[in-house]
N, CA, C and O of each residue as an XYZ file, in Angstrom:
764
protein
N      -2.855    -28.379    -65.927
C      -3.992    -29.046    -66.536
C      -4.538    -28.211    -67.680
O      -4.956    -27.070    -67.483
N      -4.532    -28.772    -68.854
C      -4.974    -28.023    -70.024
C      -6.486    -27.844    -70.078
O      -6.979    -26.805    -70.517
N      -7.224    -28.864    -69.628
C      -8.671    -28.796    -69.797
C      -9.377    -28.139    -68.623
O     -10.607    -28.091    -68.600
N      -8.649    -27.642    -67.668
C      -9.256    -27.043    -66.484
C      -9.693    -25.603    -66.761
O      -8.970    -24.815    -67.370
N     -10.904    -25.291    -66.289
C     -11.419    -23.921    -66.362
C     -11.418    -23.357    -64.955
O     -11.904    -23.994    -64.020
N     -10.866    -22.153    -64.808
C     -10.831    -21.490    -63.507
C     -11.671    -20.215    -63.579
O     -11.544    -19.414    -64.505
N     -12.526    -20.055    -62.581
C     -13.463    -18.930    -62.532
C     -13.315    -18.226    -61.194
O     -13.230    -18.859    -60.142
N     -13.285    -16.896    -61.261
C     -13.259    -16.084    -60.032
C     -14.521    -15.237    -60.006
O     -14.859    -14.585    -60.994
N     -15.209    -15.248    -58.884
C     -16.432    -14.473    -58.674
C     -16.131    -13.303    -57.766
O     -15.437    -13.460    -56.761
N     -16.650    -12.118    -58.108
C     -16.554    -10.937    -57.243
C     -17.971    -10.477    -56.925
O     -18.784    -10.268    -57.825
N     -18.253    -10.323    -55.656
C     -19.563     -9.842    -55.244
C     -19.462     -9.180    -53.893
O     -18.369     -8.916    -53.393
N     -20.600     -8.918    -53.314
C     -20.664     -8.370    -51.964
C     -21.419     -9.368    -51.098
O     -22.301    -10.080    -51.577
N     -21.064     -9.412    -49.828
C     -21.724    -10.321    -48.898
C     -23.232    -10.170    -48.972
O     -23.753     -9.057    -48.905
N     -23.929    -11.280    -49.108
C     -25.381    -11.270    -49.162
C     -25.965    -11.309    -50.564
O     -27.178    -11.444    -50.719
N     -25.118    -11.194    -51.601
C     -25.616    -11.201    -52.986
C     -25.637    -12.595    -53.607
O     -26.186    -12.784    -54.693
N     -25.051    -13.555    -52.931
C     -25.117    -14.923    -53.413
C     -23.987    -15.375    -54.310
O     -24.121    -16.405    -54.971
N     -22.877    -14.653    -54.367
C     -21.751    -15.081    -55.208
C     -21.206    -16.427    -54.734
O     -20.911    -17.302    -55.548
N     -21.073    -16.589    -53.428
C     -20.593    -17.861    -52.881
C     -21.573    -18.979    -53.229
O     -21.160    -20.051    -53.672
N     -22.853    -18.736    -53.033
C     -23.869    -19.748    -53.333
C     -23.845    -20.116    -54.813
O     -23.926    -21.294    -55.160
N     -23.736    -19.121    -55.681
C     -23.699    -19.396    -57.121
C     -22.476    -20.236    -57.486
O     -22.577    -21.148    -58.307
N     -21.321    -19.937    -56.883
C     -20.119    -20.721    -57.192
C     -20.289    -22.164    -56.721
O     -19.820    -23.089    -57.385
N     -20.948    -22.365    -55.593
C     -21.176    -23.722    -55.098
C     -22.218    -24.459    -55.942
O     -22.086    -25.659    -56.179
N     -23.246    -23.749    -56.395
C     -24.238    -24.358    -57.286
C     -23.597    -24.767    -58.615
O     -23.895    -25.833    -59.154
N     -22.713    -23.909    -59.136
C     -22.007    -24.246    -60.369
C     -21.141    -25.489    -60.163
O     -21.101    -26.368    -61.023
N     -20.453    -25.562    -59.028
C     -19.620    -26.727    -58.735
C     -20.477    -27.995    -58.682
O     -20.103    -29.018    -59.256
N     -21.611    -27.934    -58.003
C     -22.497    -29.101    -57.905
C     -23.004    -29.524    -59.284
O     -23.006    -30.710    -59.615
N     -23.433    -28.546    -60.083
C     -23.965    -28.856    -61.413
C     -22.880    -29.475    -62.296
O     -23.147    -30.438    -63.015
N     -21.671    -28.938    -62.252
C     -20.568    -29.485    -63.047
C     -20.209    -30.897    -62.577
O     -19.926    -31.777    -63.390
N     -20.225    -31.099    -61.270
C     -19.961    -32.430    -60.708
C     -20.973    -33.442    -61.235
O     -20.622    -34.575    -61.565
N     -22.219    -33.022    -61.307
C     -23.286    -33.910    -61.773
C     -23.202    -34.214    -63.266
O     -23.900    -35.103    -63.753
N     -22.349    -33.481    -64.002
C     -22.110    -33.815    -65.414
C     -20.838    -34.659    -65.566
O     -20.390    -34.919    -66.683
N     -20.262    -35.082    -64.440
C     -19.095    -35.955    -64.476
C     -17.763    -35.249    -64.372
O     -16.718    -35.872    -64.559
N     -17.778    -33.960    -64.078
C     -16.528    -33.196    -63.974
C     -15.944    -33.284    -62.559
O     -16.647    -33.589    -61.596
N     -14.666    -33.014    -62.465
C     -14.012    -32.810    -61.173
C     -14.167    -31.333    -60.860
O     -14.065    -30.496    -61.757
N     -14.410    -31.007    -59.609
C     -14.746    -29.615    -59.287
C     -14.097    -29.139    -57.982
O     -13.712    -29.924    -57.116
N     -14.000    -27.836    -57.894
C     -13.736    -27.132    -56.640
C     -14.611    -25.885    -56.649
O     -14.770    -25.235    -57.683
N     -15.168    -25.563    -55.513
C     -15.935    -24.335    -55.343
C     -15.735    -23.864    -53.924
O     -16.078    -24.571    -52.977
N     -15.175    -22.660    -53.764
C     -14.867    -22.203    -52.417
C     -14.822    -20.677    -52.371
O     -14.477    -20.031    -53.360
N     -15.176    -20.100    -51.210
C     -15.138    -18.643    -51.056
C     -13.865    -18.183    -50.350
O     -13.136    -18.972    -49.750
N     -13.629    -16.879    -50.446
C     -12.577    -16.220    -49.665
C     -13.223    -14.964    -49.104
O     -13.799    -14.167    -49.845
N     -13.127    -14.798    -47.822
C     -13.766    -13.651    -47.182
C     -12.732    -12.638    -46.727
O     -11.604    -12.980    -46.370
N     -13.151    -11.380    -46.751
C     -12.406    -10.317    -46.079
C     -13.178    -10.067    -44.794
O     -13.449    -11.001    -44.040
N     -13.535     -8.809    -44.538
C     -14.377     -8.536    -43.378
C     -15.731     -9.216    -43.587
O     -16.431     -8.943    -44.561
N     -16.081    -10.091    -42.674
C     -17.285    -10.896    -42.868
C     -18.533    -10.142    -42.423
O     -19.014    -10.299    -41.301
N     -19.038     -9.324    -43.334
C     -20.274     -8.604    -43.031
C     -21.042     -8.383    -44.320
O     -20.481     -8.399    -45.416
N     -22.331     -8.178    -44.160
C     -23.204     -7.941    -45.300
C     -22.702     -6.725    -46.077
O     -22.441     -5.675    -45.491
N     -22.569     -6.866    -47.375
C     -22.150     -5.754    -48.223
C     -20.663     -5.642    -48.445
O     -20.234     -4.893    -49.322
N     -19.853     -6.363    -47.679
C     -18.400     -6.311    -47.860
C     -18.004     -7.128    -49.092
O     -18.650     -8.132    -49.393
N     -16.951     -6.715    -49.812
C     -16.518     -7.483    -50.984
C     -16.115     -8.910    -50.603
O     -15.426     -9.131    -49.607
N     -16.553     -9.861    -51.406
C     -16.139    -11.252    -51.231
C     -15.678    -11.781    -52.577
O     -16.031    -11.252    -53.631
N     -14.889    -12.828    -52.516
C     -14.418    -13.503    -53.714
C     -14.723    -14.986    -53.547
O     -14.557    -15.547    -52.463
N     -15.162    -15.605    -54.614
C     -15.387    -17.047    -54.620
C     -14.729    -17.610    -55.874
O     -14.462    -16.885    -56.832
N     -14.475    -18.903    -55.851
C     -13.712    -19.523    -56.928
C     -14.327    -20.847    -57.366
O     -14.989    -21.535    -56.590
N     -14.087    -21.185    -58.638
C     -14.415    -22.505    -59.171
C     -13.255    -23.013    -60.004
O     -12.627    -22.260    -60.750
N     -12.983    -24.285    -59.867
C     -12.137    -25.019    -60.805
C     -12.993    -26.169    -61.310
O     -13.624    -26.880    -60.528
N     -13.005    -26.344    -62.626
C     -13.800    -27.404    -63.234
C     -12.924    -28.076    -64.283
O     -12.342    -27.417    -65.144
N     -12.840    -29.411    -64.194
C     -11.936    -30.151    -65.073
C     -12.492    -31.540    -65.364
O     -13.310    -32.056    -64.603
N     -12.053    -32.138    -66.453
C     -12.437    -33.519    -66.745
C     -11.419    -34.504    -66.175
O     -11.594    -35.718    -66.277
N     -10.351    -33.968    -65.572
C      -9.355    -34.812    -64.910
C      -9.226    -34.354    -63.456
O      -9.592    -33.222    -63.140
N      -8.716    -35.202    -62.572
C      -8.599    -34.806    -61.160
C      -7.819    -33.494    -60.986
O      -6.852    -33.228    -61.700
N      -8.261    -32.698    -60.031
C      -7.643    -31.399    -59.737
C      -6.708    -31.573    -58.549
O      -7.124    -32.020    -57.480
N      -5.457    -31.220    -58.743
C      -4.471    -31.380    -57.672
C      -4.034    -30.047    -57.074
O      -3.239    -30.022    -56.134
N      -4.538    -28.953    -57.603
C      -4.202    -27.615    -57.100
C      -5.173    -27.268    -55.979
O      -6.372    -27.521    -56.097
N      -4.673    -26.698    -54.906
C      -5.525    -26.297    -53.783
C      -5.098    -24.911    -53.312
O      -4.455    -24.761    -52.273
N      -5.470    -23.905    -54.094
C      -5.111    -22.526    -53.761
C      -6.142    -21.595    -54.396
O      -6.996    -22.026    -55.170
N      -6.044    -20.326    -54.055
C      -6.884    -19.340    -54.721
C      -6.498    -19.287    -56.198
O      -5.471    -19.827    -56.607
N      -7.334    -18.631    -56.979
C      -7.098    -18.556    -58.422
C      -6.568    -17.175    -58.771
O      -7.267    -16.172    -58.623
N      -5.320    -17.135    -59.239
C      -4.670    -15.868    -59.575
C      -4.791    -15.517    -61.058
O      -4.748    -14.342    -61.424
N      -4.942    -16.529    -61.910
C      -5.017    -16.310    -63.360
C      -6.267    -16.999    -63.915
O      -6.171    -18.016    -64.601
N      -7.438    -16.436    -63.610
C      -8.681    -17.090    -64.037
C      -8.905    -17.011    -65.540
O      -8.408    -16.116    -66.223
N      -9.673    -17.980    -66.029
C     -10.130    -17.952    -67.418
C     -11.330    -17.019    -67.538
O     -11.510    -16.344    -68.552
N     -12.148    -16.992    -66.485
C     -13.368    -16.180    -66.473
C     -13.499    -15.471    -65.131
O     -13.106    -15.994    -64.088
N     -14.061    -14.270    -65.187
C     -14.394    -13.512    -63.978
C     -15.865    -13.147    -64.059
O     -16.350    -12.698    -65.097
N     -16.568    -13.344    -62.954
C     -17.971    -12.974    -62.842
C     -18.069    -11.850    -61.820
O     -17.637    -12.002    -60.677
N     -18.638    -10.720    -62.235
C     -18.800     -9.577    -61.330
C     -20.291     -9.425    -61.039
O     -21.070     -9.020    -61.902
N     -20.669     -9.755    -59.814
C     -22.071     -9.757    -59.412
C     -22.560     -8.341    -59.105
O     -23.756     -8.064    -59.197
N     -21.650     -7.456    -58.747
C     -22.002     -6.088    -58.358
C     -21.064     -5.109    -59.058
O     -19.867     -5.088    -58.773
N     -21.603     -4.294    -59.980
C     -20.746     -3.401    -60.768
C     -20.119     -2.266    -59.953
O     -19.239     -1.573    -60.465
N     -20.541     -2.053    -58.707
C     -19.857     -1.042    -57.883
C     -18.441     -1.499    -57.531
O     -17.617     -0.695    -57.095
N     -18.164     -2.769    -57.717
C     -16.819     -3.286    -57.442
C     -15.826     -2.944    -58.546
O     -14.618     -3.065    -58.346
N     -16.319     -2.518    -59.711
C     -15.428     -2.235    -60.835
C     -14.395     -1.166    -60.506
O     -13.269     -1.214    -61.002
N     -14.770     -0.201    -59.671
C     -13.824      0.852    -59.302
C     -13.236      0.639    -57.910
O     -12.370      1.401    -57.480
N     -13.703     -0.394    -57.201
C     -13.221     -0.639    -55.839
C     -12.215     -1.787    -55.768
O     -11.370     -1.817    -54.873
N     -12.302     -2.724    -56.701
C     -11.472     -3.929    -56.701
C     -10.944     -4.133    -58.117
O     -11.652     -3.867    -59.088
N      -9.701     -4.605    -58.240
C      -9.158     -4.909    -59.572
C      -9.707     -6.259    -60.016
O      -9.056     -7.292    -59.855
N     -10.908     -6.236    -60.575
C     -11.582     -7.479    -60.959
C     -10.898     -8.177    -62.128
O     -11.098     -9.376    -62.324
N     -10.109     -7.468    -62.895
C      -9.434     -8.079    -64.047
C      -8.030     -8.596    -63.709
O      -7.337     -9.091    -64.597
N      -7.602     -8.495    -62.462
C      -6.251     -8.928    -62.081
C      -6.016    -10.375    -62.500
O      -6.730    -11.279    -62.065
N      -5.024    -10.587    -63.337
C      -4.642    -11.923    -63.764
C      -5.560    -12.569    -64.777
O      -5.272    -13.676    -65.232
N      -6.656    -11.924    -65.150
C      -7.626    -12.510    -66.079
C      -6.978    -12.736    -67.438
O      -6.415    -11.814    -68.028
N      -7.062    -13.962    -67.926
C      -6.456    -14.318    -69.209
C      -7.176    -13.595    -70.346
O      -8.403    -13.499    -70.345
N      -6.415    -13.087    -71.313
C      -7.002    -12.409    -72.476
C      -7.835    -13.354    -73.335
O      -8.675    -12.909    -74.118
N      -7.603    -14.654    -73.189
C      -8.367    -15.642    -73.947
C      -9.688    -15.998    -73.268
O     -10.487    -16.756    -73.818
N      -9.912    -15.460    -72.090
C     -11.136    -15.729    -71.341
C     -12.153    -14.626    -71.538
O     -12.276    -14.058    -72.623
N     -12.885    -14.331    -70.469
C     -13.904    -13.295    -70.553
C     -14.294    -12.835    -69.158
O     -14.060    -13.521    -68.163
N     -14.892    -11.659    -69.119
C     -15.460    -11.133    -67.884
C     -16.957    -10.942    -68.121
O     -17.368    -10.446    -69.170
N     -17.761    -11.337    -67.144
C     -19.213    -11.211    -67.223
C     -19.643    -10.301    -66.081
O     -19.352    -10.576    -64.916
N     -20.340     -9.211    -66.418
C     -20.670     -8.192    -65.419
C     -22.176     -7.985    -65.331
O     -22.857     -7.860    -66.348
N     -22.678     -7.951    -64.121
C     -24.062     -7.573    -63.859
C     -24.090     -6.045    -63.858
O     -23.687     -5.411    -62.883
N     -24.566     -5.465    -64.951
C     -24.524     -4.004    -65.064
C     -25.500     -3.488    -66.115
O     -25.944     -4.212    -67.006
N     -25.810     -2.210    -65.969
C     -26.534     -1.468    -67.010
C     -25.686     -0.278    -67.459
O     -26.160      0.586    -68.196
N     -24.435     -0.240    -67.013
C     -23.541      0.863    -67.374
C     -23.218      0.815    -68.870
O     -23.318     -0.233    -69.509
N     -22.831      1.963    -69.408
C     -22.552      2.080    -70.845
C     -21.267      1.347    -71.234
O     -20.386      1.105    -70.409
N     -21.196      1.008    -72.505
C     -20.008      0.362    -73.055
C     -18.796      1.268    -72.863
O     -17.718      0.789    -72.511
N     -18.959      2.576    -73.092
C     -17.844      3.521    -72.920
C     -17.326      3.502    -71.494
O     -16.116      3.492    -71.270
N     -18.234      3.497    -70.530
C     -17.830      3.462    -69.118
C     -17.054      2.179    -68.833
O     -15.986      2.221    -68.221
N     -17.582      1.050    -69.269
C     -16.939     -0.234    -68.985
C     -15.551     -0.306    -69.604
O     -14.612     -0.782    -68.966
N     -15.413      0.158    -70.830
C     -14.100      0.125    -71.478
C     -13.119      1.079    -70.800
O     -11.909      0.854    -70.820
N     -13.651      2.143    -70.201
C     -12.794      3.099    -69.497
C     -12.279      2.519    -68.177
O     -11.106      2.695    -67.847
N     -13.135      1.835    -67.421
C     -12.728      1.352    -66.095
C     -12.095     -0.029    -66.111
O     -11.488     -0.436    -65.120
N     -12.223     -0.758    -67.214
C     -11.664     -2.108    -67.278
C     -10.408     -2.146    -68.139
O     -10.491     -1.981    -69.356
N      -9.255     -2.359    -67.531
C      -8.025     -2.488    -68.311
C      -7.916     -3.915    -68.860
O      -7.025     -4.673    -68.477
N      -8.838     -4.267    -69.764
C      -8.922     -5.644    -70.234
C      -9.190     -5.661    -71.731
O     -10.064     -4.947    -72.222
N      -8.425     -6.489    -72.459
C      -8.570     -6.542    -73.912
C      -9.340     -7.773    -74.385
O      -9.600     -7.922    -75.579
N      -9.708     -8.659    -73.451
C     -10.469     -9.854    -73.816
C     -11.950     -9.537    -73.951
O     -12.352     -8.374    -73.975
N     -12.751    -10.587    -74.038
C     -14.190    -10.446    -74.219
C     -14.878     -9.949    -72.943
O     -14.549    -10.370    -71.834
N     -15.831     -9.051    -73.133
C     -16.623     -8.512    -72.032
C     -18.094     -8.781    -72.338
O     -18.590     -8.458    -73.417
N     -18.776     -9.376    -71.368
C     -20.202     -9.668    -71.492
C     -20.944     -8.959    -70.366
O     -20.418     -8.781    -69.267
N     -22.172     -8.562    -70.660
C     -22.996     -7.927    -69.633
C     -24.356     -8.617    -69.568
O     -24.822     -9.250    -70.515
N     -24.955     -8.456    -68.407
C     -26.326     -8.915    -68.183
C     -26.926     -7.999    -67.121
O     -26.241     -7.602    -66.178
N     -28.187     -7.672    -67.273
C     -28.896     -6.906    -66.251
C     -29.585     -7.913    -65.342
O     -30.758     -8.236    -65.531
N     -28.846     -8.407    -64.351
C     -29.367     -9.436    -63.452
C     -30.510     -8.896    -62.588
O     -31.378     -9.654    -62.154
N     -30.503     -7.582    -62.343
C     -31.610     -6.993    -61.575
C     -32.920     -7.139    -62.356
O     -33.933     -7.571    -61.806
N     -32.888     -6.776    -63.632
C     -34.082     -6.863    -64.469
C     -34.581     -8.309    -64.546
O     -35.773     -8.567    -64.380
N     -33.679     -9.235    -64.793
C     -34.040    -10.654    -64.897
C     -34.635    -11.144    -63.583
O     -35.676    -11.800    -63.567
N     -33.965    -10.820    -62.490
C     -34.407    -11.264    -61.168
C     -35.770    -10.689    -60.794
O     -36.632    -11.405    -60.286
N     -35.960     -9.399    -61.046
C     -37.235     -8.767    -60.712
C     -38.372     -9.362    -61.549
O     -39.472     -9.590    -61.046
N     -38.091     -9.609    -62.829
C     -39.119    -10.172    -63.702
C     -39.476    -11.605    -63.295
O     -40.648    -11.982    -63.300
N     -38.476    -12.389    -62.947
C     -38.704    -13.806    -62.659
C     -39.093    -14.078    -61.206
O     -39.903    -14.962    -60.929
N     -38.507    -13.305    -60.277
C     -38.674    -13.603    -58.854
C     -39.426    -12.525    -58.073
O     -39.908    -12.770    -56.967
N     -39.520    -11.332    -58.661
C     -40.173    -10.235    -57.947
C     -39.299     -9.604    -56.882
O     -39.736     -8.690    -56.182
N     -38.054    -10.085    -56.748
C     -37.075     -9.555    -55.795
C     -35.707     -9.611    -56.454
O     -35.510    -10.284    -57.466
N     -34.766     -8.889    -55.858
C     -33.428     -8.827    -56.440
C     -32.515     -9.878    -55.822
O     -32.020     -9.722    -54.706
N     -32.308    -10.949    -56.575
C     -31.354    -12.002    -56.237
C     -30.471    -12.202    -57.462
O     -30.844    -12.960    -58.358
N     -29.303    -11.543    -57.533
C     -28.493    -11.592    -58.753
C     -27.775    -12.909    -58.999
O     -27.321    -13.155    -60.116
N     -27.661    -13.757    -57.993
C     -26.829    -14.947    -58.172
C     -27.386    -15.938    -59.191
O     -26.611    -16.538    -59.936
N     -28.694    -16.129    -59.246
C     -29.254    -17.089    -60.198
C     -29.004    -16.644    -61.650
O     -28.542    -17.456    -62.453
N     -29.292    -15.382    -62.013
C     -28.964    -14.962    -63.381
C     -27.464    -15.029    -63.691
O     -27.085    -15.356    -64.816
N     -26.616    -14.726    -62.720
C     -25.171    -14.754    -62.967
C     -24.671    -16.188    -63.148
O     -23.730    -16.426    -63.905
N     -25.288    -17.127    -62.468
C     -24.953    -18.541    -62.656
C     -25.228    -18.950    -64.104
O     -24.386    -19.577    -64.747
N     -26.399    -18.595    -64.609
C     -26.727    -18.904    -66.003
C     -25.766    -18.204    -66.956
O     -25.356    -18.783    -67.962
N     -25.407    -16.963    -66.645
C     -24.519    -16.185    -67.518
C     -23.146    -16.839    -67.662
O     -22.615    -16.914    -68.770
N     -22.562    -17.314    -66.553
C     -21.231    -17.918    -66.653
C     -21.291    -19.240    -67.428
O     -20.356    -19.569    -68.158
N     -22.366    -19.987    -67.277
C     -22.508    -21.223    -68.047
C     -22.621    -20.899    -69.537
O     -22.004    -21.565    -70.369
N     -23.403    -19.888    -69.867
C     -23.584    -19.482    -71.274
C     -22.247    -19.061    -71.896
O     -21.914    -19.486    -73.002
N     -21.494    -18.236    -71.190
C     -20.247    -17.688    -71.739
C     -19.122    -18.726    -71.749
O     -18.382    -18.827    -72.727
N     -18.994    -19.484    -70.685
C     -17.861    -20.417    -70.575
C     -18.093    -21.732    -71.319
O     -17.138    -22.375    -71.754
N     -19.359    -22.134    -71.465
C     -19.641    -23.415    -72.083
C     -19.187    -24.591    -71.237
O     -18.967    -25.684    -71.758
N     -19.043    -24.375    -69.936
C     -18.556    -25.418    -69.036
C     -19.499    -26.625    -68.996
O     -19.099    -27.730    -68.631
N     -20.735    -26.394    -69.372
C     -21.732    -27.459    -69.532
C     -22.795    -26.929    -70.470
O     -22.837    -25.729    -70.740
N     -23.641    -27.789    -70.965
C     -24.703    -27.322    -71.851
C     -25.763    -26.578    -71.037
O     -25.919    -26.806    -69.838
N     -26.474    -25.699    -71.702
C     -27.554    -24.965    -71.046
C     -28.622    -25.943    -70.560
O     -29.200    -25.756    -69.489
N     -28.879    -26.977    -71.345
C     -29.876    -27.984    -70.973
C     -29.452    -28.709    -69.703
O     -30.275    -28.941    -68.817
N     -28.164    -29.073    -69.607
C     -27.666    -29.764    -68.410
C     -27.804    -28.869    -67.186
O     -28.172    -29.339    -66.109
N     -27.511    -27.577    -67.346
C     -27.654    -26.642    -66.229
C     -29.110    -26.597    -65.771
O     -29.394    -26.734    -64.581
N     -30.022    -26.406    -66.708
C     -31.436    -26.283    -66.356
C     -31.952    -27.560    -65.688
O     -32.692    -27.497    -64.706
N     -31.563    -28.701    -66.216
C     -32.010    -29.968    -65.631
C     -31.458    -30.129    -64.214
O     -32.189    -30.506    -63.298
N     -30.180    -29.845    -64.042
C     -29.569    -29.997    -62.721
C     -30.156    -29.007    -61.720
O     -30.437    -29.373    -60.578
N     -30.341    -27.762    -62.136
C     -30.865    -26.756    -61.222
C     -32.303    -27.037    -60.816
O     -32.706    -26.731    -59.694
N     -33.074    -27.616    -61.720
C     -34.451    -27.963    -61.362
C     -34.450    -28.952    -60.197
O     -35.200    -28.789    -59.235
N     -33.604    -29.977    -60.290
C     -33.490    -30.950    -59.201
C     -32.951    -30.316    -57.931
O     -33.424    -30.604    -56.832
N     -31.956    -29.447    -58.092
C     -31.363    -28.766    -56.933
C     -32.387    -27.866    -56.244
O     -32.497    -27.873    -55.018
N     -33.132    -27.095    -57.029
C     -34.145    -26.204    -56.457
C     -35.273    -27.005    -55.804
O     -35.792    -26.602    -54.763
N     -35.656    -28.138    -56.408
C     -36.710    -28.954    -55.804
C     -36.285    -29.472    -54.441
O     -37.096    -29.564    -53.520
N     -35.018    -29.806    -54.321
C     -34.498    -30.261    -53.029
C     -34.380    -29.093    -52.044
O     -34.843    -29.175    -50.906
N     -33.754    -28.012    -52.503
C     -33.495    -26.862    -51.621
C     -34.792    -26.185    -51.170
O     -34.908    -25.764    -50.019
N     -35.758    -26.081    -52.073
C     -37.001    -25.375    -51.767
C     -38.185    -26.332    -51.631
O     -39.299    -26.000    -52.039
N     -37.955    -27.510    -51.065
C     -39.015    -28.513    -50.930
C     -40.219    -27.961    -50.172
O     -41.360    -28.322    -50.461
N     -39.963    -27.093    -49.209
C     -41.065    -26.527    -48.418
C     -41.578    -25.208    -48.983
O     -42.516    -24.623    -48.442
N     -40.966    -24.737    -50.074
C     -41.402    -23.506    -50.745
C     -41.454    -23.756    -52.257
O     -40.697    -23.135    -53.002
N     -42.326    -24.647    -52.720
C     -42.328    -24.991    -54.153
C     -42.609    -23.811    -55.073
O     -42.254    -23.857    -56.251
N     -43.236    -22.757    -54.565
C     -43.520    -21.587    -55.399
C     -42.240    -20.866    -55.840
O     -42.252    -20.125    -56.822
N     -41.149    -21.084    -55.119
C     -39.869    -20.440    -55.436
C     -39.178    -21.123    -56.617
O     -38.396    -20.492    -57.328
N     -39.459    -22.385    -56.824
C     -38.793    -23.167    -57.877
C     -39.063    -22.573    -59.259
O     -38.138    -22.371    -60.046
N     -40.316    -22.299    -59.546
C     -40.685    -21.780    -60.864
C     -39.984    -20.452    -61.154
O     -39.490    -20.249    -62.264
N     -39.933    -19.557    -60.185
C     -39.279    -18.259    -60.374
C     -37.789    -18.396    -60.633
O     -37.239    -17.705    -61.490
N     -37.135    -19.286    -59.898
C     -35.700    -19.484    -60.102
C     -35.415    -20.120    -61.459
O     -34.435    -19.769    -62.115
N     -36.257    -21.042    -61.878
C     -36.083    -21.646    -63.201
C     -36.297    -20.597    -64.293
O     -35.570    -20.566    -65.286
N     -37.290    -19.750    -64.103
C     -37.540    -18.679    -65.075
C     -36.348    -17.714    -65.131
O     -35.969    -17.250    -66.206
N     -35.757    -17.417    -63.959
C     -34.592    -16.526    -63.919
C     -33.429    -17.118    -64.709
O     -32.748    -16.398    -65.439
N     -33.196    -18.414    -64.572
C     -32.130    -19.066    -65.343
C     -32.405    -18.983    -66.838
O     -31.524    -18.630    -67.622
N     -33.633    -19.311    -67.224
C     -33.992    -19.316    -68.645
C     -33.896    -17.918    -69.259
O     -33.382    -17.758    -70.366
N     -34.389    -16.912    -68.540
C     -34.293    -15.529    -69.035
C     -32.842    -15.084    -69.145
O     -32.446    -14.468    -70.135
N     -32.059    -15.398    -68.130
C     -30.657    -14.965    -68.109
C     -29.881    -15.541    -69.288
O     -29.037    -14.856    -69.865
N     -30.152    -16.777    -69.650
C     -29.460    -17.387    -70.782
C     -29.686    -16.601    -72.070
O     -28.853    -16.639    -72.975
N     -30.811    -15.886    -72.154
C     -31.127    -15.078    -73.341
C     -30.655    -13.632    -73.223
O     -30.598    -12.913    -74.221
N     -30.317    -13.204    -72.011
C     -30.024    -11.782    -71.761
C     -28.539    -11.444    -71.654
O     -28.192    -10.302    -71.354
N     -27.668    -12.402    -71.891
C     -26.229    -12.151    -71.846
C     -25.804    -11.543    -73.176
O     -26.092    -12.097    -74.237
N     -25.114    -10.399    -73.118
C     -24.712     -9.695    -74.340
C     -23.206     -9.425    -74.341
O     -22.642     -8.971    -73.345
N     -22.573     -9.710    -75.466
C     -21.149     -9.399    -75.633
C     -21.049     -7.955    -76.105
O     -21.789     -7.528    -76.992
N     -20.118     -7.200    -75.497
C     -19.928     -5.815    -75.931
C     -18.647     -5.681    -76.740
O     -18.314     -4.586    -77.193
């Protein structure tokens, strides 16, 4: 499939990588796309490395496997850069998006990748918008910004409805999550 975008997420249990991949799948579905969003677990415990995947296409998806050659990789936790080969199979025409404050020199040293590299300080965005560290919401906005899988406006509109449903009994959480998305869209930087 030529128009299919494949995304691989790397995070640690409890950071919301799986949730973000599922939210992205739902949002893309609501724009009329065909989608897949699914996790892969190793040792199922808080803090253990996890991988999640998305396939997004304008035509039906007939592949049902993990993603070995992603167009985009999202790294929710930069401690994984030296623990997991996050660039394995990553297409040079794609990009990697990393939640980090590490230096450009460090990133270029640890990443054997010649394609585009983007960074975002999801901790800063999350703390400013939510008062707590939840990296998945800023990383969701970051992958939409970099991949262009949908418009930023479509993401914000869909997430507002999703958050209103998910947090119906905690409406105070909706505003913070929306602010986190909006801030993150402005805080993604190409290195």
